[in-house]
C-alpha positions in Angstrom: 10.3 48.9 -74.8 7.7 50.9 -72.8 7.6 50.5 -69.1 4.8 50.4 -66.5 4.8 49.9 -62.8 8.5 49.1 -62.7 8.5 46.4 -65.4 9.0 46.2 -69.1 5.6 45.8 -70.8 5.3 42.5 -72.7 3.5 39.3 -71.9 3.3 37.3 -68.7 2.5 33.6 -68.8 0.6 32.7 -65.6 0.6 28.9 -65.4 -2.3 28.0 -63.1 -3.9 31.4 -63.5 -7.3 30.0 -63.0 -6.6 29.1 -59.4 -6.7 31.4 -56.4 -3.1 32.4 -56.3 -2.6 32.5 -60.0 -5.6 34.7 -60.5 -4.5 37.1 -57.8 -1.0 37.4 -59.5 -2.7 37.9 -62.9 -4.8 40.8 -61.4 -1.8 42.5 -59.9 0.2 42.2 -63.1 -2.7 43.6 -65.1 -2.9 46.6 -62.7 0.7 47.3 -63.8 -0.6 47.2 -67.4 1.2 43.9 -68.2 -0.5 41.7 -70.8 -1.5 38.4 -69.3 -1.9 34.9 -70.6 -3.7 32.5 -68.2 -3.3 28.8 -68.6 -5.6 26.1 -67.5 -5.7 22.3 -67.5 -9.4 21.5 -67.2 -10.9 24.7 -65.8 -11.5 26.5 -69.1 -14.4 28.5 -67.8 -12.6 29.7 -64.7 -9.6 30.8 -66.7 -11.7 32.6 -69.3 -13.6 34.3 -66.4 -10.3 35.7 -65.1 -9.3 36.8 -68.5 -12.7 38.4 -69.1 -12.4 40.3 -65.8 -9.0 41.7 -66.7 -10.2 42.7 -70.2 -13.2 44.5 -68.6 -10.7 46.7 -66.7 -8.9 47.6 -69.9 -6.1 44.9 -69.9 -5.0 42.6 -72.6 -5.6 39.1 -71.5 -6.1 35.6 -73.0 -6.6 32.1 -71.7 -5.1 29.0 -73.2 -5.1 25.3 -72.4 -1.8 23.7 -71.2 -1.2 20.1 -70.4 1.9 20.1 -68.2 2.7 16.6 -69.4 3.2 17.9 -72.9 6.4 19.5 -74.2 4.4 20.6 -77.3 1.8 22.3 -75.1 4.5 24.1 -73.2 6.2 25.4 -76.4 2.8 26.4 -77.9 1.9 28.5 -74.8 5.1 30.4 -75.0 4.7 30.8 -78.8 1.2 32.2 -78.3 2.4 34.8 -75.7 5.2 36.0 -78.0 2.9 36.1 -81.0 0.0 38.0 -79.3 2.0 40.3 -76.9 5.3 40.7 -78.7 7.5 39.1 -76.1 7.5 36.9 -73.0 8.7 39.0 -70.1 7.6 36.9 -67.2 6.8 33.2 -66.5 4.9 32.6 -63.3 4.5 29.0 -62.2 1.5 28.9 -59.9 0.2 25.4 -60.8 -1.1 23.2 -58.1 -3.3 20.1 -57.7 -5.3 18.9 -54.6 -3.1 16.2 -53.0 -3.8 14.0 -50.0 -1.8 14.5 -46.8 0.1 11.3 -46.3 3.2 10.2 -44.4 6.2 9.2 -46.6 5.6 5.6 -45.6 2.0 5.7 -46.9 2.4 7.4 -50.4 1.5 5.0 -53.2 4.2 4.9 -55.9 1.7 5.6 -58.7 0.5 8.8 -56.8 4.1 9.9 -56.3 4.8 9.4 -60.0 1.7 11.4 -61.0 2.5 14.3 -58.7 6.1 14.5 -59.7 5.2 14.2 -63.4 2.7 17.1 -63.2 4.6 19.4 -60.9 8.3 18.9 -61.2 8.5 17.6 -64.8 5.8 20.0 -65.9 7.7 23.0 -64.5 11.0 21.8 -66.1 9.2 21.5 -69.5 8.0 25.1 -69.2 11.4 26.4 -68.2 13.1 24.8 -71.2 10.3 26.0 -73.5 10.5 29.6 -72.1 14.3 30.2 -71.9 14.9 31.3 -75.5 12.1 33.9 -75.3 13.2 35.0 -71.8 16.8 35.5 -73.0 15.4 37.6 -75.9 13.4 39.8 -73.5 15.9 39.6 -70.5 12.9 38.4 -68.6 12.3 36.5 -65.4 10.7 33.4 -63.8 8.8 33.3 -60.6 7.9 29.9 -59.2 5.3 29.6 -56.4 6.7 26.9 -54.1 6.0 26.3 -50.4 7.5 27.4 -47.0 7.3 23.7 -46.2 10.7 23.3 -47.8 12.1 25.2 -44.9 10.2 23.6 -42.1 8.7 20.3 -43.1 5.0 19.7 -42.2 4.4 16.1 -41.4 2.3 14.3 -44.2 3.1 17.0 -46.7 5.8 15.2 -48.7 3.8 15.2 -51.9 4.0 19.0 -51.9 7.4 19.6 -50.4 9.5 17.2 -52.4 8.5 18.4 -55.9 8.7 22.0 -54.7 12.1 21.6 -53.3 13.3 20.3 -56.7 11.6 23.2 -58.4 13.6 25.5 -56.1 16.8 23.7 -57.1 15.9 24.3 -60.8 15.3 28.0 -60.1 18.7 28.3 -58.5 20.2 26.5 -61.5 18.5 28.9 -63.9 19.6 31.9 -61.9 23.2 30.7 -61.9 23.3 29.7 -65.6 21.1 32.3 -67.2 22.1 35.5 -65.5 24.7 36.0 -68.3 21.7 36.4 -70.6 19.9 38.8 -68.3 17.4 36.2 -67.1 16.4 36.2 -63.5 14.7 33.4 -61.5 13.2 33.5 -58.0 10.6 31.7 -55.8 7.9 32.8 -53.5 7.3 30.2 -50.8 3.8 30.7 -49.3 2.7 29.5 -45.9 -0.9 28.3 -45.5 -3.3 30.2 -47.7 -7.0 29.5 -47.4 -7.6 29.3 -51.1 -7.0 26.8 -53.9 -4.9 23.8 -52.8 -4.5 25.4 -49.4 -8.2 25.6 -48.9 -8.5 21.9 -49.9 -6.0 20.9 -47.3 -7.5 23.0 -44.6 -11.1 22.0 -45.1 -10.8 18.4 -46.5 -7.7 17.0 -44.8 -7.8 18.4 -41.3 -10.3 18.8 -38.5 -11.3 22.3 -37.3 -9.3 21.8 -34.1 -6.1 21.0 -36.1 -6.7 24.0 -38.3 -6.9 26.2 -35.3 -3.7 24.7 -33.9 -2.0 25.5 -37.2 -3.2 29.1 -37.0 -1.9 29.5 -33.5 1.5 28.1 -34.6 2.0 31.1 -37.0 3.7 34.0 -35.3 1.3 36.5 -37.0 -1.6 34.3 -35.8 -3.5 34.2 -39.1 -3.4 32.6 -42.5 -2.3 34.5 -45.6 -4.3 35.8 -48.5 -3.8 35.4 -52.2 -2.8 39.1 -52.4 0.0 38.5 -49.9 1.6 36.1 -52.3 0.7 38.1 -55.4 2.4 41.3 -54.2 5.6 39.3 -53.5 5.5 37.6 -56.9 4.8 40.8 -58.8 7.7 42.5 -57.1 10.1 39.8 -58.0 9.0 39.8 -61.6 9.4 43.6 -61.8 12.5 45.7 -62.7 12.4 46.9 -59.0 14.0 43.5 -58.3 16.4 43.7 -61.2 19.4 42.6 -59.1 17.6 39.8 -57.2 17.9 36.3 -58.6 18.1 32.8 -57.2 16.2 33.7 -54.0 13.4 32.1 -52.1 11.1 34.6 -50.4 9.0 33.0 -47.7 5.7 34.7 -47.3 4.2 32.7 -44.4 3.6 35.0 -41.4 6.9 33.8 -39.8 5.8 30.1 -39.7 9.2 28.7 -40.8 11.1 30.5 -38.0 
């Protein structure tokens, strides 16, 4: 199979590619001449806009709807990538939903169930649907989690708990699927002022609290989507061919 930019050219499935982080990862993969499929739940126009942008720069890209609650949708997304691009080389899980910041004692059970169903169960469905194709291509999974699993931010349990479980699944895949040539890693972002991060910064906290958060980062500034994208694309590439089961914190040192 032809190679470009340190990775085997095939198809990458970017789950949550219509969002800020997912779109940045899609752009960086397209720069390496990787074909990209971008999924969306409700933001069809945003996903198609990203795909159109990539096609305008000479890349092969498509957008497709994915309901993370549906095993059928997960399987269909993988099937479409293999059909259109020839193989599934990379699964990137960058899905996220705006969630309220609540203490553990305040989280309604129905909200807990909804977040776990979409995030953790949705990821697990995708992993199971993708593994046969990833074994065939000797491909990789990159899950975008959170540095909050290393240093828990108060009121962030709806993010950290599902992401910690996703990290456990990634380690399980790395341990069990390495014999088939499949790798699995995580990028754990700190605070990024885009997507869900922007919602939290601007809807959940006062400017004074946001400034305190900024000062608490050793690098003294929030990250950018490209900071996360470059790490994710590296882990997906053949340059990281002997790296698996790892969690790379990209957070300006916040978890120290």
